[in-house]
Structure formats: C-alpha cells, structure tokens
N, CA, C and O of each residue as an XYZ file, in Angstrom:
620
protein
N     105.716    170.395     95.957
C     104.849    169.250     95.965
C     103.490    169.582     96.586
O     102.465    169.011     96.212
N     103.503    170.527     97.550
C     102.251    170.935     98.188
C     101.296    171.567     97.183
O     100.086    171.344     97.236
N     101.853    172.359     96.264
C     100.991    172.993     95.265
C     100.297    171.963     94.382
O      99.152    172.161     93.975
N     100.977    170.879     94.089
C     100.363    169.827     93.276
C      99.191    169.226     94.039
O      98.116    169.027     93.473
N      99.394    168.937     95.317
C      98.341    168.311     96.121
C      97.193    169.258     96.435
O      96.032    168.850     96.404
N      97.497    170.509     96.736
C      96.470    171.429     97.210
C      95.916    172.382     96.153
O      94.929    173.072     96.409
N      96.530    172.434     94.978
C      96.009    173.309     93.933
C      95.768    172.538     92.631
O      94.652    172.536     92.111
N      96.792    171.893     92.110
C      96.667    171.211     90.822
C      95.629    170.094     90.852
O      94.745    170.047     89.997
N      95.727    169.212     91.810
C      94.803    168.074     91.852
C      93.356    168.480     92.127
O      92.458    167.945     91.476
N      93.079    169.411     93.071
C      91.685    169.849     93.236
C      91.122    170.549     91.987
O      89.957    170.355     91.641
N      91.945    171.357     91.318
C      91.467    172.010     90.093
C      91.240    170.994     88.976
O      90.285    171.113     88.208
N      92.107    170.007     88.889
C      91.915    168.926     87.927
C      90.602    168.192     88.230
O      89.823    167.907     87.320
N      90.365    167.890     89.500
C      89.124    167.216     89.896
C      87.907    168.084     89.565
O      86.907    167.575     89.059
N      87.985    169.380     89.844
C      86.886    170.294     89.508
C      86.614    170.291     88.006
O      85.460    170.273     87.577
N      87.672    170.309     87.221
C      87.534    170.273     85.769
C      86.803    169.008     85.333
O      85.856    169.074     84.549
N      87.235    167.866     85.834
C      86.639    166.597     85.422
C      85.208    166.429     85.939
O      84.356    165.893     85.230
N      84.938    166.876     87.157
C      83.581    166.788     87.709
C      82.620    167.665     86.909
O      81.517    167.234     86.572
N      83.038    168.895     86.605
C      82.152    169.787     85.843
C      81.906    169.241     84.440
O      80.800    169.372     83.917
N      82.896    168.646     83.834
C      82.715    168.066     82.497
C      81.769    166.867     82.555
O      80.950    166.686     81.654
N      81.870    166.051     83.597
C      80.951    164.924     83.747
C      79.517    165.411     83.928
O      78.585    164.834     83.367
N      79.344    166.464     84.705
C      78.005    167.042     84.879
C      77.442    167.554     83.551
O      76.271    167.343     83.237
N      78.277    168.215     82.799
C      77.845    168.723     81.498
C      77.451    167.565     80.579
O      76.416    167.623     79.915
N      78.267    166.522     80.541
C      77.956    165.372     79.688
C      76.635    164.717     80.082
O      75.902    164.229     79.221
N      76.334    164.704     81.364
C      75.107    164.057     81.845
C      73.873    164.941     81.736
O      72.766    164.441     81.538
N      74.057    166.260     81.865
C      72.900    167.148     81.978
C      72.593    167.986     80.741
O      71.479    168.487     80.594
N      73.567    168.141     79.856
C      73.361    169.000     78.682
C      73.655    168.208     77.421
O      74.741    167.648     77.268
N      72.694    168.164     76.530
C      72.879    167.456     75.258
C      73.875    168.218     74.396
O      74.021    169.433     74.537
N      74.567    167.501     73.494
C      75.508    168.193     72.606
C      74.831    169.347     71.860
O      73.748    169.204     71.293
N      75.497    170.467     71.885
C      75.084    171.695     71.210
C      73.789    172.283     71.758
O      73.201    173.168     71.136
N      73.337    171.803     72.912
C      72.208    172.418     73.613
C      72.742    173.612     74.395
O      73.902    173.616     74.808
N      71.913    174.611     74.599
C      72.307    175.788     75.362
C      71.441    175.906     76.602
O      70.213    175.891     76.517
N      72.079    176.021     77.743
C      71.379    176.235     79.008
C      71.717    177.662     79.456
O      72.800    177.920     79.981
N      70.782    178.572     79.241
C      71.030    179.989     79.530
C      71.015    180.214     81.045
O      70.055    179.862     81.730
N      72.084    180.798     81.543
C      72.210    181.108     82.967
C      71.920    182.591     83.195
O      71.079    182.942     84.023
N      72.612    183.452     82.469
C      72.366    184.895     82.504
C      72.057    185.300     81.064
O      72.949    185.293     80.215
N      70.805    185.653     80.781
C      70.411    185.957     79.402
C      71.346    186.972     78.721
O      71.708    188.004     79.286
N      71.706    186.634     77.510
C      72.540    187.496     76.664
C      73.935    187.754     77.238
O      74.601    188.719     76.863
N      74.379    186.858     78.176
C      75.722    187.014     78.718
C      76.422    185.675     78.972
O      77.548    185.481     78.513
N      75.772    184.737     79.701
C      76.437    183.503     80.097
C      75.516    182.299     79.942
O      74.371    182.303     80.393
N      76.057    181.258     79.285
C      75.321    180.015     79.084
C      76.245    178.825     79.316
O      77.468    178.942     79.248
N      75.635    177.688     79.590
C      76.351    176.426     79.641
C      76.008    175.662     78.371
O      74.849    175.611     77.959
N      77.014    175.074     77.761
C      76.833    174.327     76.519
C      77.610    173.023     76.617
O      78.343    172.803     77.581
N      77.452    172.173     75.635
C      78.212    170.928     75.551
C      78.809    170.886     74.151
O      78.182    170.409     73.206
N      80.031    171.393     74.037
C      80.699    171.523     72.751
C      81.986    170.708     72.767
O      82.708    170.703     73.764
N      82.273    170.022     71.670
C      83.521    169.269     71.577
C      84.546    170.075     70.781
O      84.199    170.817     69.862
N      85.801    169.912     71.153
C      86.890    170.638     70.504
C      88.028    169.655     70.236
O      88.667    169.169     71.169
N      88.276    169.367     68.967
C      89.373    168.467     68.607
C      90.651    169.232     68.312
O      91.666    168.641     67.946
N      90.598    170.550     68.473
C      91.760    171.376     68.167
C      92.362    171.993     69.417
O      92.331    171.420     70.505
N      92.912    173.186     69.217
C      93.550    173.916     70.312
C      92.669    175.095     70.700
O      91.448    175.036     70.553
N      93.281    176.159     71.191
C      92.546    177.337     71.641
C      91.641    177.880     70.535
O      92.038    177.985     69.375
N      90.432    178.216     70.924
C      89.427    178.780     70.016
C      89.105    177.846     68.858
O      88.661    178.294     67.801
N      89.324    176.557     69.052
C      89.004    175.573     68.016
C      89.974    175.559     66.855
O      89.689    174.951     65.823
N      91.120    176.217     67.000
C      92.097    176.235     65.906
C      92.776    174.876     65.780
O      92.857    174.128     66.755
N      93.258    174.561     64.601
C      93.967    173.306     64.299
C      93.112    172.071     64.605
O      93.595    171.103     65.191
N      91.851    172.116     64.205
C      90.921    171.007     64.460
C      91.399    169.714     63.821
O      92.049    169.716     62.776
N      91.058    168.607     64.480
C      91.352    167.293     63.940
C      92.769    166.806     64.184
O      93.200    165.839     63.557
N      93.491    167.443     65.066
C      94.876    167.048     65.353
C      95.009    166.489     66.765
O      95.947    166.833     67.484
N      94.081    165.637     67.164
C      94.041    165.139     68.531
C      95.327    164.411     68.931
O      95.846    164.640     70.024
N      95.843    163.549     68.071
C      97.066    162.796     68.403
C      98.232    163.757     68.631
O      98.995    163.594     69.583
N      98.367    164.739     67.776
C      99.422    165.741     67.921
C      99.313    166.432     69.286
O     100.315    166.597     69.983
N      98.080    166.837     69.668
C      97.898    167.540     70.933
C      98.087    166.620     72.138
O      98.474    167.081     73.212
N      97.820    165.334     71.971
C      98.106    164.379     73.051
C      99.611    164.316     73.289
O     100.061    164.360     74.434
N     100.388    164.212     72.216
C     101.850    164.142     72.338
C     102.399    165.429     72.954
O     103.223    165.378     73.867
N     101.944    166.574     72.460
C     102.401    167.864     72.995
C     102.035    167.977     74.470
O     102.839    168.448     75.275
N     100.823    167.548     74.830
C     100.375    167.622     76.225
C     101.213    166.738     77.133
O     101.545    167.141     78.248
N     101.557    165.549     76.680
C     102.372    164.643     77.500
C     103.759    165.232     77.717
O     104.290    165.184     78.827
N     104.340    165.782     76.673
C     105.664    166.412     76.806
C     105.578    167.601     77.767
O     106.416    167.740     78.658
N     104.577    168.448     77.591
C     104.407    169.610     78.470
C     104.170    169.175     79.908
O     104.702    169.780     80.838
N     103.380    168.137     80.091
C     103.095    167.609     81.425
C     104.380    167.170     82.119
O     104.593    167.478     83.292
N     105.226    166.459     81.405
C     106.490    165.995     81.978
C     107.410    167.164     82.329
O     108.043    167.165     83.385
N     107.481    168.149     81.451
C     108.327    169.318     81.704
C     107.837    170.068     82.940
O     108.638    170.443     83.796
N     106.529    170.288     83.036
C     105.968    171.015     84.176
C     106.190    170.247     85.474
O     106.549    170.837     86.493
N     105.980    168.944     85.440
C     106.212    168.130     86.644
C     107.659    168.204     87.106
O     107.929    168.354     88.297
N     108.590    168.100     86.163
C     110.013    168.189     86.511
C     110.325    169.563     87.104
O     111.030    169.656     88.109
N     109.812    170.616     86.498
C     110.069    171.970     87.015
C     109.471    172.170     88.400
O     110.070    172.843     89.239
N     108.302    171.598     88.651
C     107.672    171.746     89.961
C     108.382    170.934     91.041
O     108.571    171.409     92.161
N     108.767    169.728     90.704
C     109.368    168.835     91.697
C     110.823    169.199     91.967
O     111.284    169.080     93.101
N     111.549    169.639     90.949
C     112.975    169.923     91.101
C     113.268    171.417     91.158
O     114.221    171.885     90.535
N     112.481    172.149     91.878
C     112.714    173.594     91.945
C     113.967    173.884     92.746
O     114.282    173.184     93.709
N     114.671    174.914     92.341
C     115.953    175.248     92.975
C     115.786    176.262     94.099
O     116.521    176.237     95.086
N     114.823    177.145     93.940
C     114.597    178.158     94.971
C     113.108    178.458     95.044
O     112.355    178.161     94.116
N     112.701    179.041     96.143
C     111.301    179.382     96.335
C     110.933    180.533     95.404
O     111.521    181.612     95.483
N     109.978    180.308     94.538
C     109.499    181.329     93.612
C     107.986    181.152     93.489
O     107.514    180.447     92.597
N     107.231    181.786     94.377
C     105.781    181.562     94.432
C     105.050    181.831     93.113
O     104.147    181.077     92.752
N     105.422    182.888     92.392
C     104.752    183.194     91.125
C     104.968    182.073     90.117
O     104.032    181.617     89.461
N     106.191    181.647     90.010
C     106.532    180.566     89.071
C     105.835    179.274     89.462
O     105.255    178.593     88.616
N     105.894    178.939     90.751
C     105.301    177.691     91.226
C     103.785    177.689     91.074
O     103.198    176.677     90.691
N     103.157    178.809     91.371
C     101.706    178.922     91.196
C     101.333    178.769     89.722
O     100.376    178.072     89.382
N     102.092    179.420     88.865
C     101.852    179.310     87.421
C     101.993    177.869     86.951
O     101.160    177.375     86.190
N     103.035    177.202     87.400
C     103.259    175.808     86.997
C     102.169    174.882     87.528
O     101.749    173.958     86.831
N     101.709    175.121     88.754
C     100.650    174.294     89.335
C      99.343    174.461     88.549
O      98.644    173.481     88.292
N      99.021    175.682     88.175
C      97.825    175.933     87.359
C      97.973    175.297     85.979
O      97.035    174.691     85.461
N      99.141    175.440     85.401
C      99.408    174.848     84.096
C      99.269    173.325     84.157
O      98.706    172.712     83.250
N      99.779    172.728     85.215
C      99.669    171.280     85.402
C      98.197    170.846     85.440
O      97.822    169.879     84.777
N      97.374    171.546     86.203
C      95.947    171.211     86.287
C      95.275    171.312     84.920
O      94.490    170.443     84.539
N      95.586    172.366     84.196
C      94.983    172.553     82.878
C      95.401    171.503     81.872
O      94.576    170.972     81.128
N      96.686    171.208     81.856
C      97.194    170.191     80.928
C      96.560    168.836     81.245
O      96.110    168.131     80.342
N      96.526    168.477     82.523
C      95.937    167.194     82.931
C      94.463    167.103     82.539
O      94.010    166.072     82.042
N      93.723    168.182     82.763
C      92.295    168.182     82.458
C      92.012    167.957     80.989
O      91.201    167.101     80.634
N      92.666    168.709     80.138
C      92.411    168.573     78.704
C      93.028    167.299     78.129
O      92.478    166.714     77.195
N      94.162    166.863     78.678
C      94.764    165.610     78.227
C      93.843    164.428     78.555
O      93.673    163.522     77.739
N      93.261    164.444     79.733
C      92.323    163.384     80.113
C      91.174    163.300     79.117
O      90.800    162.209     78.688
N      90.614    164.446     78.750
C      89.528    164.472     77.752
C      89.985    163.878     76.425
O      89.289    163.055     75.831
N      91.137    164.293     75.975
C      91.630    163.811     74.676
C      91.832    162.297     74.687
O      91.549    161.617     73.701
N      92.327    161.775     75.819
C      92.557    160.332     75.915
C      91.251    159.556     76.059
O      91.107    158.480     75.480
N      90.301    160.086     76.822
C      89.037    159.378     77.056
C      88.038    159.513     75.910
O      87.372    158.544     75.545
N      87.934    160.717     75.341
C      86.864    161.007     74.381
C      87.354    161.320     72.966
O      86.566    161.315     72.020
N      88.643    161.591     72.821
C      89.159    161.976     71.509
C      88.974    163.444     71.203
O      89.223    163.881     70.079
N      88.538    164.214     72.191
C      88.339    165.660     72.042
C      88.223    166.278     73.439
O      88.094    165.566     74.435
N      88.269    167.593     73.496
C      88.118    168.321     74.753
C      86.665    168.777     74.868
O      86.051    169.175     73.878
N      86.130    168.715     76.065
C      84.760    169.144     76.327
C      84.791    170.579     76.829
O      85.392    170.870     77.863
N      84.146    171.469     76.099
C      84.037    172.872     76.496
C      82.588    173.152     76.868
O      81.670    172.610     76.252
N      82.379    174.002     77.877
C      81.005    174.213     78.323
C      80.682    175.608     78.829
O      79.504    175.928     78.989
N      81.647    176.433     79.083
C      81.398    177.794     79.552
C      81.352    178.731     78.348
O      82.331    178.850     77.611
N      80.226    179.388     78.154
C      80.049    180.246     76.981
C      79.611    181.633     77.429
O      78.517    181.818     77.962
N      80.486    182.595     77.201
C      80.192    183.989     77.546
C      79.994    184.802     76.280
O      80.697    184.615     75.288
N      79.026    185.706     76.329
C      78.833    186.655     75.247
C      79.291    188.012     75.771
O      78.569    188.692     76.500
N      80.500    188.386     75.387
C      81.097    189.622     75.884
C      80.735    190.826     75.040
O      81.144    191.948     75.338
N      79.961    190.591     73.976
C      79.547    191.654     73.062
C      80.750    192.444     72.549
O      80.743    193.674     72.493
N      81.781    191.685     72.178
C      82.997    192.258     71.635
C      83.068    191.876     70.166
O      82.801    190.729     69.808
N      83.416    192.807     69.332
C      83.527    192.532     67.905
C      84.516    191.383     67.674
O      85.567    191.333     68.313
N      84.193    190.491     66.793
C      84.988    189.311     66.430
C      84.983    188.220     67.505
O      85.604    187.174     67.313
N      84.305    188.439     68.620
C      84.225    187.407     69.648
C      82.832    187.456     70.278
O      82.682    187.613     71.490
N      81.831    187.318     69.430
C      80.448    187.439     69.879
C      79.677    186.198     69.480
O      79.131    186.171     68.377
N      79.599    185.166     70.313
C      80.115    185.080     71.678
C      81.579    184.655     71.703
O      82.151    184.252     70.690
N      82.164    184.759     72.894
C      83.521    184.268     73.109
C      83.489    182.750     72.936
O      82.510    182.123     73.342
N      84.509    182.138     72.356
C      84.481    180.674     72.195
C      84.335    179.951     73.540
O      84.886    180.381     74.553
N      83.589    178.858     73.528
C      83.367    178.081     74.748
C      84.702    177.556     75.283
O      85.628    177.274     74.523
N      84.773    177.433     76.600
C      85.989    176.942     77.241
C      85.612    176.144     78.474
O      84.427    175.922     78.723
N      86.593    175.709     79.251
C      86.343    174.889     80.432
C      87.274    175.297     81.571
O      88.045    176.247     81.440
N      87.197    174.583     82.680
C      88.030    174.901     83.849
C      89.513    174.735     83.519
O      90.330    175.564     83.920
N      89.867    173.681     82.799
C      91.273    173.454     82.439
C      91.809    174.602     81.588
O      92.927    175.070     81.800
N      91.002    175.054     80.622
C      91.413    176.195     79.793
C      91.632    177.435     80.648
O      92.564    178.203     80.411
N      90.771    177.630     81.644
C      90.913    178.777     82.547
C      92.219    178.696     83.323
O      92.917    179.697     83.483
N      92.544    177.506     83.803
C      93.804    177.315     84.541
C      95.004    177.660     83.662
O      95.932    178.338     84.101
N      94.975    177.189     82.427
C      96.078    177.459     81.493
C      96.185    178.951     81.209
O      97.283    179.506     81.204
N      95.051    179.600     80.972
C      95.056    181.044     80.670
C      95.581    181.857     81.847
O      96.387    182.768     81.663
N      95.130    181.533     83.051
C      95.609    182.247     84.245
C      97.099    181.996     84.438
O      97.835    182.909     84.809
N      97.552    180.767     84.189
C      98.982    180.452     84.310
C      99.805    181.308     83.360
O     100.852    181.828     83.744
N      99.343    181.457     82.129
C     100.065    182.272     81.143
C     100.131    183.726     81.602
O     101.184    184.356     81.506
N      99.017    184.266     82.099
C      99.010    185.651     82.592
C      99.991    185.806     83.756
O     100.733    186.785     83.824
N      99.988    184.836     84.668
C     100.931    184.896     85.799
C     102.383    184.804     85.346
O     103.252    185.487     85.888
N     102.645    183.955     84.345
C     104.005    183.871     83.790
C     104.429    185.226     83.207
O     105.564    185.662     83.401
N     103.521    185.877     82.502
C     103.833    187.182     81.899
C     104.107    188.213     82.989
O     105.091    188.949     82.916
N     103.242    188.268     83.998
C     103.458    189.196     85.115
C     104.793    188.905     85.785
O     105.565    189.817     86.083
N     105.053    187.633     86.016
C     106.302    187.220     86.665
C     107.522    187.643     85.854
O     108.545    188.023     86.424
N     107.421    187.581     84.549
C     108.566    187.931     83.701
C     108.905    189.420     83.774
O     110.038    189.811     83.493
N     107.928    190.253     84.150
C     108.185    191.694     84.256
C     108.605    192.117     85.660
O     109.044    193.248     85.868
N     108.473    191.223     86.603
C     108.870    191.549     87.976
C     110.392    191.509     88.080
O     111.048    190.652     87.489
N     110.925    192.431     88.826
C     112.366    192.454     89.037
C     112.734    191.453     90.114
O     112.104    191.418     91.171
N     113.752    190.634     89.857
C     114.156    189.667     90.896
C     114.752    190.401     92.087
O     115.430    191.418     91.943
N     114.480    189.857     93.264
C     115.040    190.451     94.479
C     116.528    190.140     94.526
O     116.940    188.996     94.334
N     117.318    191.153     94.779
C     118.753    190.919     94.844
C     119.106    190.306     96.183
O     118.543    190.667     97.216
N     120.026    189.393     96.152
C     120.489    188.749     97.387
C     121.643    189.554     97.947
O     122.674    189.737     97.299
N     121.449    190.027     99.159
C     122.475    190.867     99.771
C     123.291    190.098    100.771
O     124.202    190.655    101.383
C-alpha cells in the first residue's frame, strides 16, 4: 500500500500536471524545441495504443485499462510475500494505467508530449510519449528483469 501512496500516486499526479501544462502552453501539433535535433515538447493526441497503433479504439482501450487497473490493484493490495521487484513494477504499471485511462475518459484520447529524435532508422523521430507511457515501459522492463532473476531459496 505504501508503494501506491509514495510512488504510484505521485507519478500519476506528475503525469496529469505535465499534460495540463502541455495543453495550456503548447498548441496542437506545435513543436517547442528544447535540445535542437534531439528533444522537443509537442501536443499530440493518440486514440490508439503504443506508437499510435490501433487508432480509433478508445472504448476498447478504456475497457482493457479498467480490467488491467483492477488486476494490478488486487495484486498490489493482496500480495503474499515481499517481492520488491514485482511490487515496484506493479506500482509503476498502476501509475501508467491511471494516467492514460484518465486521458481517455476526459478527452477521448491520450496526450503525448515528449518527442525524442534518436536518429535511429525507422524511428526518426521516436513516437511522442508521456510520463504514463514511461511508467508502463519501465514496469515492463522491470518485469522482464525480474523474470530472469533466480528466486531465493528458503532454508
């Protein structure tokens, strides 16, 4: 429960505050260059999933997000043993799901604003994303790392 209060909720708040700032300060599809040829702030809407895939399926993603939110909450609240990697991953996932679900419910789409140009073939620039997307991505990486870790044997 501490992770929800001290990690998930502050990250959710950061996500929503940054999106409100973007909505107020950057016009849709305007680019605010921060680091030339590398990093910009934008105001882009996304009605789909990662990288803008499956556009126009907002209701579907709302339902999936609500189900995922409930599953993550149950796993966080009803944990059987202390597992910091798992709990951290779930707390990050919770923040990300809440952030993007809030956008979908309020606006009918997700607000993306972080735009990096990594000068990588097929991703030039990298698709815009937000704090919630970052939380979800980090959670997935932590889940993968956790899955390769050997469980400590109880002696």
